[in-house]
TORKOL-534243 format. One line per field, with one value per residue: x, y, z of N, C-alpha, C in turn. Coordinates in nm, 2 decimals. Layout:
N
n_xx	(X / ...)
n_yy	(Y / ...)
n_zz	(Z / ...)
ca_xx	(X / ...)
ca_yy	(Y / ...)
ca_zz	(Z / ...)
c_xx	(X / ...)
c_yy	(Y / ...)
c_zz	(Z / ...)
% end
This chain:
220
n_xx	(12.09 / 12.04 / 12.11 / 12.07 / 12.21 / 12.11 / 12.15 / 11.99 / 11.83 / 11.80 / 11.91 / 11.75 / 11.89 / 11.79 / 11.88 / 12.15 / 12.19 / 12.32 / 12.54 / 12.59 / 12.90 / 12.95 / 13.15 / 13.14 / 13.43 / 13.51 / 13.31 / 13.38 / 13.19 / 13.16 / 13.13 / 12.96 / 12.90 / 12.58 / 12.51 / 12.30 / 12.05 / 11.72 / 11.48 / 11.22 / 11.30 / 11.17 / 10.91 / 10.99 / 11.00 / 10.83 / 10.83 / 10.98 / 11.26 / 11.27 / 11.20 / 11.39 / 11.57 / 11.50 / 11.45 / 11.47 / 11.32 / 11.39 / 11.29 / 11.40 / 11.67 / 11.84 / 11.80 / 11.89 / 12.16 / 12.34 / 12.26 / 12.37 / 12.64 / 12.74 / 12.66 / 12.88 / 13.08 / 13.06 / 13.09 / 13.34 / 13.49 / 13.41 / 13.24 / 13.14 / 12.89 / 12.83 / 12.59 / 12.37 / 12.28 / 12.37 / 12.19 / 11.94 / 11.99 / 12.03 / 11.79 / 11.62 / 11.72 / 11.60 / 11.33 / 11.31 / 11.35 / 11.12 / 10.90 / 10.92 / 11.01 / 10.98 / 10.91 / 11.06 / 11.15 / 11.23 / 11.25 / 10.94 / 10.79 / 10.71 / 10.35 / 10.03 / 9.98 / 10.21 / 10.14 / 9.88 / 9.97 / 10.10 / 9.97 / 9.80 / 9.98 / 10.04 / 9.78 / 9.76 / 9.93 / 9.87 / 9.58 / 9.71 / 9.64 / 9.39 / 9.15 / 9.25 / 9.12 / 9.25 / 9.09 / 8.98 / 9.19 / 9.27 / 9.01 / 9.10 / 9.27 / 9.20 / 9.17 / 9.13 / 9.20 / 9.34 / 9.53 / 9.61 / 9.77 / 10.00 / 10.06 / 10.17 / 10.32 / 10.51 / 10.56 / 10.62 / 10.81 / 10.70 / 10.44 / 10.11 / 10.00 / 10.24 / 10.33 / 10.18 / 10.20 / 10.47 / 10.45 / 10.24 / 10.42 / 10.61 / 10.47 / 10.38 / 10.67 / 10.74 / 10.47 / 10.57 / 10.86 / 10.79 / 10.53 / 10.36 / 10.23 / 10.10 / 10.19 / 10.00 / 9.81 / 9.91 / 9.91 / 9.65 / 9.63 / 9.77 / 9.63 / 9.61 / 9.42 / 9.48 / 9.73 / 9.93 / 10.00 / 10.06 / 10.32 / 10.44 / 10.44 / 10.59 / 10.84 / 10.93 / 10.98 / 11.17 / 11.35 / 11.35 / 11.15 / 10.88 / 10.87 / 11.12 / 11.22 / 11.21 / 11.30 / 11.59 / 11.62 / 11.55 / 11.79 / 11.94)
n_yy	(10.74 / 11.02 / 11.21 / 11.55 / 11.63 / 11.80 / 12.06 / 11.92 / 11.72 / 11.30 / 10.98 / 10.65 / 10.31 / 9.98 / 9.66 / 9.49 / 9.65 / 9.88 / 10.13 / 10.49 / 10.75 / 11.12 / 11.39 / 11.75 / 11.83 / 12.15 / 12.09 / 11.92 / 11.60 / 11.47 / 11.15 / 10.98 / 10.64 / 10.37 / 10.07 / 9.81 / 9.58 / 9.37 / 9.18 / 9.36 / 9.53 / 9.60 / 9.61 / 9.87 / 10.07 / 10.09 / 10.01 / 10.16 / 10.19 / 9.94 / 9.86 / 10.03 / 10.32 / 10.53 / 10.91 / 11.11 / 11.46 / 11.61 / 11.71 / 11.80 / 11.79 / 11.87 / 11.67 / 11.46 / 11.43 / 11.47 / 11.18 / 11.04 / 11.11 / 11.02 / 10.74 / 10.71 / 10.74 / 10.55 / 10.29 / 10.39 / 10.31 / 10.02 / 9.80 / 9.51 / 9.51 / 9.76 / 9.71 / 9.71 / 10.02 / 10.06 / 9.98 / 10.07 / 10.37 / 10.33 / 10.27 / 10.52 / 10.70 / 10.60 / 10.61 / 10.89 / 10.97 / 10.80 / 10.92 / 11.18 / 11.33 / 11.41 / 11.21 / 11.37 / 11.20 / 10.94 / 10.58 / 10.33 / 10.01 / 9.93 / 9.83 / 9.76 / 9.52 / 9.52 / 9.78 / 9.75 / 9.55 / 9.68 / 9.90 / 9.75 / 9.67 / 9.95 / 10.03 / 9.83 / 9.86 / 10.11 / 10.08 / 9.89 / 9.80 / 9.78 / 9.49 / 9.25 / 9.04 / 8.78 / 8.80 / 9.02 / 9.18 / 9.05 / 9.17 / 9.46 / 9.46 / 9.35 / 9.13 / 8.75 / 8.58 / 8.36 / 8.38 / 8.63 / 8.62 / 8.49 / 8.71 / 8.87 / 8.82 / 8.75 / 9.01 / 9.14 / 9.01 / 8.87 / 8.70 / 8.78 / 8.81 / 8.75 / 9.00 / 9.19 / 9.14 / 9.21 / 9.51 / 9.58 / 9.50 / 9.73 / 9.96 / 9.86 / 9.91 / 10.21 / 10.30 / 10.23 / 10.39 / 10.62 / 10.69 / 10.67 / 10.44 / 10.15 / 9.82 / 9.59 / 9.84 / 9.88 / 9.66 / 9.62 / 9.86 / 9.79 / 9.61 / 9.36 / 9.13 / 9.01 / 9.03 / 8.85 / 8.73 / 8.91 / 8.98 / 8.79 / 8.74 / 8.93 / 8.92 / 8.71 / 8.83 / 9.03 / 8.89 / 9.02 / 9.08 / 9.30 / 9.55 / 9.51 / 9.64 / 9.87 / 9.96 / 9.96 / 10.12 / 10.33 / 10.36 / 10.43)
n_zz	(6.05 / 6.19 / 6.52 / 6.70 / 7.02 / 7.31 / 7.57 / 7.81 / 7.72 / 7.65 / 7.66 / 7.59 / 7.46 / 7.34 / 7.41 / 7.26 / 7.13 / 6.82 / 6.83 / 6.77 / 6.88 / 6.90 / 6.87 / 6.90 / 6.74 / 6.89 / 7.12 / 7.33 / 7.50 / 7.84 / 7.87 / 7.99 / 8.09 / 8.14 / 8.18 / 8.26 / 8.38 / 8.43 / 8.64 / 8.58 / 8.45 / 8.20 / 8.28 / 8.40 / 8.26 / 8.09 / 7.83 / 7.68 / 7.44 / 7.38 / 7.11 / 6.97 / 6.93 / 7.25 / 7.25 / 7.48 / 7.61 / 7.98 / 8.26 / 8.43 / 8.47 / 8.61 / 8.87 / 8.79 / 8.83 / 9.03 / 9.15 / 8.93 / 9.00 / 9.25 / 9.20 / 9.03 / 9.23 / 9.40 / 9.20 / 9.10 / 9.38 / 9.44 / 9.63 / 9.75 / 9.94 / 9.84 / 9.64 / 9.67 / 9.70 / 9.48 / 9.31 / 9.43 / 9.37 / 9.08 / 8.99 / 9.09 / 8.89 / 8.68 / 8.73 / 8.73 / 8.49 / 8.39 / 8.47 / 8.48 / 8.23 / 7.85 / 7.55 / 7.26 / 7.05 / 6.83 / 6.77 / 6.66 / 6.64 / 6.35 / 6.22 / 6.22 / 6.45 / 6.64 / 6.73 / 6.84 / 7.03 / 7.20 / 7.27 / 7.44 / 7.64 / 7.74 / 7.84 / 8.06 / 8.25 / 8.34 / 8.42 / 8.68 / 8.89 / 8.90 / 8.90 / 8.63 / 8.40 / 8.17 / 7.96 / 7.96 / 7.93 / 7.67 / 7.51 / 7.54 / 7.31 / 7.10 / 6.99 / 6.97 / 7.28 / 7.31 / 7.05 / 7.15 / 7.39 / 7.26 / 7.08 / 7.21 / 7.42 / 7.23 / 7.15 / 7.36 / 7.54 / 7.78 / 7.92 / 7.88 / 8.20 / 8.36 / 8.29 / 8.36 / 8.66 / 8.68 / 8.63 / 8.87 / 9.06 / 9.06 / 9.07 / 9.36 / 9.46 / 9.40 / 9.59 / 9.78 / 9.88 / 9.84 / 9.97 / 10.26 / 10.37 / 10.42 / 10.43 / 10.43 / 10.28 / 10.09 / 9.93 / 9.90 / 9.68 / 9.49 / 9.36 / 9.48 / 9.74 / 9.93 / 10.16 / 10.25 / 10.07 / 9.82 / 9.96 / 9.94 / 9.60 / 9.59 / 9.74 / 9.55 / 9.29 / 9.42 / 9.56 / 9.87 / 10.10 / 10.13 / 10.31 / 10.40 / 10.14 / 10.17 / 10.41 / 10.30 / 10.10 / 10.27 / 10.40 / 10.20)
ca_xx	(11.95 / 12.16 / 12.06 / 12.18 / 12.16 / 12.09 / 12.14 / 11.86 / 11.82 / 11.88 / 11.83 / 11.80 / 11.91 / 11.76 / 12.00 / 12.21 / 12.17 / 12.48 / 12.54 / 12.77 / 12.86 / 13.06 / 13.09 / 13.23 / 13.62 / 13.56 / 13.24 / 13.34 / 13.18 / 13.24 / 13.05 / 12.94 / 12.78 / 12.49 / 12.47 / 12.18 / 11.96 / 11.71 / 11.39 / 11.16 / 11.32 / 11.08 / 10.78 / 10.97 / 11.05 / 10.66 / 10.87 / 11.10 / 11.37 / 11.24 / 11.27 / 11.47 / 11.61 / 11.41 / 11.52 / 11.38 / 11.39 / 11.36 / 11.15 / 11.45 / 11.80 / 11.95 / 11.76 / 11.97 / 12.35 / 12.35 / 12.22 / 12.51 / 12.75 / 12.70 / 12.65 / 13.04 / 13.22 / 13.07 / 13.11 / 13.46 / 13.52 / 13.30 / 13.31 / 13.03 / 12.82 / 12.76 / 12.53 / 12.21 / 12.27 / 12.43 / 12.06 / 11.90 / 12.03 / 11.96 / 11.63 / 11.53 / 11.75 / 11.47 / 11.20 / 11.33 / 11.31 / 10.99 / 10.85 / 10.96 / 11.06 / 10.84 / 10.99 / 11.12 / 11.22 / 11.23 / 11.11 / 10.82 / 10.75 / 10.53 / 10.25 / 9.94 / 10.00 / 10.28 / 10.07 / 9.80 / 9.99 / 10.19 / 9.89 / 9.72 / 10.07 / 10.07 / 9.64 / 9.70 / 10.01 / 9.76 / 9.49 / 9.73 / 9.55 / 9.22 / 9.11 / 9.22 / 9.22 / 9.33 / 9.01 / 8.97 / 9.30 / 9.27 / 8.96 / 9.17 / 9.34 / 9.04 / 9.25 / 9.10 / 9.22 / 9.44 / 9.58 / 9.66 / 9.85 / 10.06 / 10.14 / 10.17 / 10.45 / 10.63 / 10.59 / 10.66 / 10.91 / 10.67 / 10.30 / 10.01 / 9.99 / 10.40 / 10.36 / 10.07 / 10.23 / 10.58 / 10.36 / 10.22 / 10.52 / 10.70 / 10.38 / 10.46 / 10.78 / 10.69 / 10.45 / 10.65 / 10.95 / 10.74 / 10.44 / 10.41 / 10.09 / 10.11 / 10.22 / 9.85 / 9.71 / 9.96 / 9.90 / 9.53 / 9.66 / 9.81 / 9.57 / 9.63 / 9.35 / 9.58 / 9.86 / 9.98 / 9.98 / 10.16 / 10.45 / 10.51 / 10.50 / 10.74 / 10.93 / 10.94 / 11.04 / 11.26 / 11.47 / 11.29 / 11.00 / 10.85 / 10.89 / 11.30 / 11.30 / 11.14 / 11.45 / 11.67 / 11.59 / 11.57 / 11.93 / 12.07)
ca_yy	(10.89 / 11.15 / 11.32 / 11.62 / 11.60 / 11.97 / 12.01 / 11.79 / 11.56 / 11.18 / 10.84 / 10.51 / 10.24 / 9.85 / 9.50 / 9.46 / 9.81 / 9.87 / 10.26 / 10.55 / 10.86 / 11.19 / 11.48 / 11.86 / 11.91 / 12.23 / 12.12 / 11.77 / 11.60 / 11.42 / 11.03 / 10.81 / 10.48 / 10.32 / 9.98 / 9.80 / 9.47 / 9.32 / 9.11 / 9.39 / 9.64 / 9.69 / 9.74 / 10.02 / 10.20 / 10.09 / 10.01 / 10.22 / 10.13 / 9.77 / 9.82 / 10.16 / 10.41 / 10.62 / 11.02 / 11.23 / 11.56 / 11.62 / 11.81 / 11.85 / 11.74 / 11.86 / 11.61 / 11.29 / 11.45 / 11.39 / 11.05 / 10.96 / 11.13 / 10.91 / 10.61 / 10.67 / 10.71 / 10.37 / 10.23 / 10.40 / 10.25 / 9.90 / 9.67 / 9.39 / 9.59 / 9.88 / 9.68 / 9.75 / 10.16 / 10.14 / 10.01 / 10.20 / 10.49 / 10.32 / 10.31 / 10.65 / 10.72 / 10.52 / 10.65 / 11.01 / 10.95 / 10.76 / 11.03 / 11.38 / 11.34 / 11.39 / 11.16 / 11.41 / 11.17 / 10.76 / 10.50 / 10.24 / 9.96 / 9.95 / 9.80 / 9.70 / 9.43 / 9.58 / 9.91 / 9.73 / 9.54 / 9.82 / 10.02 / 9.72 / 9.65 / 10.06 / 10.01 / 9.72 / 9.96 / 10.20 / 10.02 / 9.73 / 9.80 / 9.72 / 9.32 / 9.24 / 8.89 / 8.77 / 8.80 / 9.20 / 9.23 / 9.06 / 9.25 / 9.56 / 9.43 / 9.34 / 8.95 / 8.67 / 8.53 / 8.28 / 8.51 / 8.76 / 8.56 / 8.46 / 8.76 / 8.93 / 8.69 / 8.72 / 9.15 / 9.22 / 8.90 / 8.83 / 8.69 / 8.91 / 8.80 / 8.79 / 9.18 / 9.26 / 9.11 / 9.28 / 9.67 / 9.56 / 9.52 / 9.83 / 10.02 / 9.95 / 9.99 / 10.35 / 10.33 / 10.17 / 10.45 / 10.73 / 10.66 / 10.55 / 10.32 / 10.06 / 9.68 / 9.59 / 9.98 / 9.90 / 9.56 / 9.68 / 9.98 / 9.71 / 9.45 / 9.23 / 9.17 / 8.96 / 9.10 / 8.75 / 8.68 / 8.98 / 8.97 / 8.61 / 8.79 / 9.08 / 8.83 / 8.59 / 8.92 / 9.05 / 8.84 / 9.06 / 9.17 / 9.48 / 9.62 / 9.49 / 9.71 / 10.00 / 10.01 / 9.96 / 10.30 / 10.45 / 10.36 / 10.55)
ca_zz	(6.11 / 6.33 / 6.58 / 6.78 / 7.13 / 7.34 / 7.73 / 7.95 / 7.67 / 7.73 / 7.55 / 7.64 / 7.40 / 7.41 / 7.50 / 7.20 / 7.03 / 6.76 / 6.87 / 6.73 / 6.88 / 6.83 / 6.91 / 6.73 / 6.81 / 6.95 / 7.25 / 7.36 / 7.64 / 7.93 / 7.84 / 8.13 / 8.01 / 8.25 / 8.17 / 8.34 / 8.33 / 8.53 / 8.56 / 8.60 / 8.38 / 8.07 / 8.33 / 8.48 / 8.15 / 7.97 / 7.68 / 7.61 / 7.41 / 7.35 / 6.96 / 6.94 / 7.09 / 7.30 / 7.32 / 7.55 / 7.71 / 8.13 / 8.31 / 8.58 / 8.43 / 8.75 / 8.98 / 8.78 / 8.81 / 9.21 / 9.12 / 8.87 / 9.05 / 9.35 / 9.12 / 8.91 / 9.30 / 9.41 / 9.08 / 9.11 / 9.47 / 9.45 / 9.71 / 9.76 / 10.01 / 9.77 / 9.53 / 9.72 / 9.68 / 9.32 / 9.27 / 9.48 / 9.25 / 8.92 / 9.05 / 9.10 / 8.73 / 8.55 / 8.74 / 8.71 / 8.35 / 8.35 / 8.55 / 8.41 / 8.06 / 7.73 / 7.42 / 7.15 / 6.89 / 6.91 / 6.65 / 6.71 / 6.57 / 6.27 / 6.16 / 6.36 / 6.55 / 6.74 / 6.76 / 7.00 / 7.13 / 7.28 / 7.30 / 7.55 / 7.70 / 7.82 / 7.89 / 8.17 / 8.34 / 8.37 / 8.52 / 8.70 / 9.02 / 8.91 / 8.88 / 8.48 / 8.38 / 8.06 / 7.91 / 7.91 / 7.78 / 7.49 / 7.43 / 7.49 / 7.16 / 6.95 / 6.96 / 7.10 / 7.43 / 7.23 / 6.99 / 7.23 / 7.47 / 7.16 / 7.03 / 7.33 / 7.41 / 7.11 / 7.13 / 7.52 / 7.60 / 7.88 / 7.92 / 7.99 / 8.37 / 8.39 / 8.31 / 8.49 / 8.78 / 8.69 / 8.70 / 9.04 / 9.16 / 9.01 / 9.15 / 9.48 / 9.49 / 9.37 / 9.68 / 9.93 / 9.90 / 9.82 / 10.08 / 10.40 / 10.33 / 10.52 / 10.33 / 10.35 / 10.25 / 9.92 / 9.82 / 9.83 / 9.61 / 9.35 / 9.29 / 9.58 / 9.81 / 10.07 / 10.22 / 10.23 / 9.85 / 9.80 / 10.00 / 9.87 / 9.54 / 9.58 / 9.76 / 9.48 / 9.27 / 9.44 / 9.68 / 9.96 / 10.14 / 10.09 / 10.41 / 10.38 / 10.01 / 10.18 / 10.46 / 10.25 / 10.01 / 10.35 / 10.44 / 10.07)
c_xx	(12.16 / 12.08 / 12.12 / 12.13 / 12.21 / 12.10 / 11.96 / 11.78 / 11.92 / 11.81 / 11.89 / 11.80 / 11.83 / 11.91 / 12.03 / 12.21 / 12.32 / 12.43 / 12.66 / 12.75 / 12.98 / 13.01 / 13.20 / 13.31 / 13.61 / 13.42 / 13.23 / 13.31 / 13.22 / 13.09 / 13.05 / 12.80 / 12.70 / 12.46 / 12.38 / 12.11 / 11.84 / 11.55 / 11.25 / 11.17 / 11.26 / 10.95 / 10.79 / 10.96 / 10.92 / 10.70 / 10.92 / 11.22 / 11.38 / 11.23 / 11.27 / 11.52 / 11.51 / 11.48 / 11.42 / 11.51 / 11.35 / 11.31 / 11.30 / 11.61 / 11.89 / 11.92 / 11.89 / 12.19 / 12.39 / 12.36 / 12.36 / 12.62 / 12.82 / 12.74 / 12.84 / 13.11 / 13.20 / 13.06 / 13.30 / 13.56 / 13.48 / 13.39 / 13.14 / 12.95 / 12.75 / 12.65 / 12.36 / 12.20 / 12.33 / 12.29 / 11.98 / 11.91 / 12.01 / 11.81 / 11.52 / 11.62 / 11.64 / 11.37 / 11.21 / 11.27 / 11.21 / 10.90 / 10.83 / 11.02 / 10.98 / 10.96 / 10.99 / 11.10 / 11.19 / 11.13 / 11.10 / 10.84 / 10.67 / 10.45 / 10.13 / 9.91 / 10.07 / 10.22 / 9.89 / 9.84 / 10.05 / 10.12 / 9.79 / 9.85 / 10.03 / 9.87 / 9.61 / 9.86 / 9.97 / 9.68 / 9.54 / 9.67 / 9.46 / 9.21 / 9.14 / 9.22 / 9.26 / 9.22 / 8.97 / 9.08 / 9.31 / 9.19 / 8.99 / 9.23 / 9.30 / 9.11 / 9.17 / 9.21 / 9.35 / 9.59 / 9.67 / 9.78 / 10.01 / 10.18 / 10.21 / 10.35 / 10.55 / 10.69 / 10.69 / 10.76 / 10.82 / 10.51 / 10.24 / 9.99 / 10.12 / 10.44 / 10.29 / 10.12 / 10.40 / 10.49 / 10.25 / 10.34 / 10.63 / 10.61 / 10.34 / 10.55 / 10.79 / 10.62 / 10.55 / 10.79 / 10.90 / 10.60 / 10.47 / 10.22 / 10.16 / 10.09 / 10.09 / 9.76 / 9.81 / 9.97 / 9.78 / 9.56 / 9.66 / 9.74 / 9.54 / 9.54 / 9.42 / 9.70 / 9.93 / 10.07 / 10.10 / 10.27 / 10.54 / 10.56 / 10.59 / 10.79 / 11.01 / 11.02 / 11.14 / 11.34 / 11.44 / 11.17 / 10.98 / 10.84 / 11.08 / 11.33 / 11.24 / 11.23 / 11.55 / 11.72 / 11.57 / 11.71 / 12.01 / 12.09)
c_yy	(10.90 / 11.23 / 11.42 / 11.62 / 11.75 / 11.86 / 11.97 / 11.71 / 11.44 / 11.09 / 10.74 / 10.39 / 10.04 / 9.78 / 9.50 / 9.51 / 9.89 / 10.07 / 10.31 / 10.68 / 10.96 / 11.28 / 11.60 / 11.88 / 12.04 / 12.26 / 11.90 / 11.74 / 11.52 / 11.31 / 11.00 / 10.71 / 10.44 / 10.16 / 9.88 / 9.67 / 9.43 / 9.27 / 9.19 / 9.52 / 9.72 / 9.73 / 9.79 / 10.14 / 10.21 / 10.05 / 10.02 / 10.15 / 10.02 / 9.76 / 9.95 / 10.22 / 10.48 / 10.77 / 11.07 / 11.39 / 11.63 / 11.75 / 11.86 / 11.77 / 11.75 / 11.73 / 11.43 / 11.30 / 11.42 / 11.23 / 10.97 / 10.96 / 11.03 / 10.74 / 10.57 / 10.63 / 10.56 / 10.25 / 10.23 / 10.29 / 10.12 / 9.81 / 9.58 / 9.47 / 9.74 / 9.83 / 9.76 / 9.97 / 10.19 / 10.10 / 10.05 / 10.34 / 10.47 / 10.35 / 10.42 / 10.77 / 10.71 / 10.60 / 10.84 / 11.02 / 10.91 / 10.89 / 11.20 / 11.34 / 11.29 / 11.28 / 11.27 / 11.34 / 11.05 / 10.70 / 10.35 / 10.12 / 9.98 / 9.85 / 9.76 / 9.62 / 9.53 / 9.70 / 9.82 / 9.69 / 9.57 / 9.94 / 9.95 / 9.70 / 9.76 / 10.12 / 9.91 / 9.79 / 10.04 / 10.13 / 9.86 / 9.69 / 9.77 / 9.51 / 9.34 / 9.10 / 8.90 / 8.78 / 8.92 / 9.22 / 9.23 / 9.17 / 9.40 / 9.60 / 9.39 / 9.15 / 8.92 / 8.61 / 8.50 / 8.40 / 8.62 / 8.72 / 8.52 / 8.57 / 8.88 / 8.94 / 8.73 / 8.90 / 9.20 / 9.18 / 8.89 / 8.83 / 8.75 / 8.90 / 8.79 / 8.96 / 9.27 / 9.24 / 9.19 / 9.43 / 9.65 / 9.57 / 9.66 / 9.92 / 10.01 / 9.87 / 10.16 / 10.40 / 10.30 / 10.30 / 10.58 / 10.78 / 10.61 / 10.50 / 10.22 / 9.95 / 9.61 / 9.71 / 9.91 / 9.76 / 9.61 / 9.75 / 9.93 / 9.61 / 9.33 / 9.23 / 9.06 / 9.01 / 9.01 / 8.67 / 8.82 / 8.98 / 8.89 / 8.69 / 8.85 / 9.04 / 8.74 / 8.70 / 8.95 / 9.03 / 8.91 / 9.06 / 9.32 / 9.61 / 9.65 / 9.62 / 9.84 / 10.04 / 9.98 / 10.11 / 10.39 / 10.47 / 10.46 / 10.65)
c_zz	(6.18 / 6.35 / 6.68 / 6.89 / 7.18 / 7.47 / 7.78 / 7.85 / 7.66 / 7.61 / 7.57 / 7.49 / 7.47 / 7.42 / 7.33 / 7.04 / 6.99 / 6.80 / 6.82 / 6.81 / 6.86 / 6.85 / 6.83 / 6.83 / 6.95 / 7.16 / 7.29 / 7.49 / 7.71 / 7.88 / 7.94 / 8.05 / 8.14 / 8.15 / 8.23 / 8.23 / 8.41 / 8.54 / 8.54 / 8.52 / 8.26 / 8.12 / 8.36 / 8.39 / 8.08 / 7.86 / 7.57 / 7.57 / 7.39 / 7.23 / 6.90 / 6.98 / 7.11 / 7.35 / 7.39 / 7.63 / 7.84 / 8.16 / 8.38 / 8.55 / 8.50 / 8.86 / 8.96 / 8.82 / 8.98 / 9.18 / 9.10 / 8.92 / 9.17 / 9.29 / 9.07 / 9.07 / 9.34 / 9.36 / 9.11 / 9.27 / 9.54 / 9.54 / 9.70 / 9.84 / 9.94 / 9.65 / 9.54 / 9.65 / 9.56 / 9.31 / 9.24 / 9.37 / 9.11 / 8.93 / 9.03 / 8.96 / 8.69 / 8.64 / 8.72 / 8.57 / 8.28 / 8.38 / 8.45 / 8.32 / 7.99 / 7.60 / 7.32 / 7.04 / 6.94 / 6.77 / 6.73 / 6.65 / 6.50 / 6.30 / 6.32 / 6.43 / 6.69 / 6.84 / 6.94 / 7.10 / 7.25 / 7.33 / 7.47 / 7.68 / 7.83 / 7.92 / 8.04 / 8.23 / 8.41 / 8.52 / 8.56 / 8.89 / 9.00 / 8.89 / 8.69 / 8.43 / 8.17 / 7.88 / 7.86 / 7.87 / 7.69 / 7.43 / 7.39 / 7.31 / 7.07 / 6.93 / 7.03 / 7.22 / 7.37 / 7.17 / 7.07 / 7.30 / 7.40 / 7.13 / 7.14 / 7.42 / 7.37 / 7.14 / 7.26 / 7.62 / 7.73 / 7.86 / 7.97 / 8.17 / 8.41 / 8.36 / 8.33 / 8.61 / 8.84 / 8.66 / 8.82 / 9.10 / 9.11 / 9.08 / 9.28 / 9.55 / 9.49 / 9.52 / 9.80 / 9.96 / 9.89 / 9.90 / 10.17 / 10.44 / 10.35 / 10.40 / 10.29 / 10.24 / 10.12 / 9.88 / 9.81 / 9.66 / 9.48 / 9.29 / 9.38 / 9.66 / 9.92 / 10.05 / 10.17 / 10.11 / 9.80 / 9.86 / 9.95 / 9.74 / 9.47 / 9.64 / 9.63 / 9.32 / 9.25 / 9.49 / 9.83 / 9.97 / 10.14 / 10.22 / 10.41 / 10.25 / 10.12 / 10.26 / 10.40 / 10.21 / 10.14 / 10.41 / 10.32 / 10.13)
% end
């Protein structure tokens, strides 16, 4: 399969995916690679590139250039204390792709089972601020709770509960950096009824508290 990219288009490849690129001699590219991984990457990307290349068209490609330029500069003059800022830049790049792009071509897993599980994963992501128990999530897929849990873990790489938590933490990160809501308000907005429990789970997932995450992003 060959796909010709034009300005404003981009692509994501999953881990361990073989790729080949070439450019026209009369129109060479300046190629830059960003390799990344993390605990909640799949949740943040909402399943994009998990089962094949994800090709997209950016609504505002000019927003990515300064972010990538700064990331490149920090990587070239790397110091350990640059890690937080590099992570912050990557997070902004991925959010830009998730929220300001349209899929233009891509492969998706075949088969009704994959389609149902992916549909349910999207349902969980969209409704993660609501109270979702295993029975409700399984009903969305049309499978029994036991069968759904096994299939979800096999296809998505995490249990339904883990995926729900990842979606809530991802939403919390977005609210922390894009709003002035208090930590208590964000806890309620992301499906946590107690801010203390929200802070505990956030720290388990990120290594820092929500307020520390907000401050680190503001330092960038």
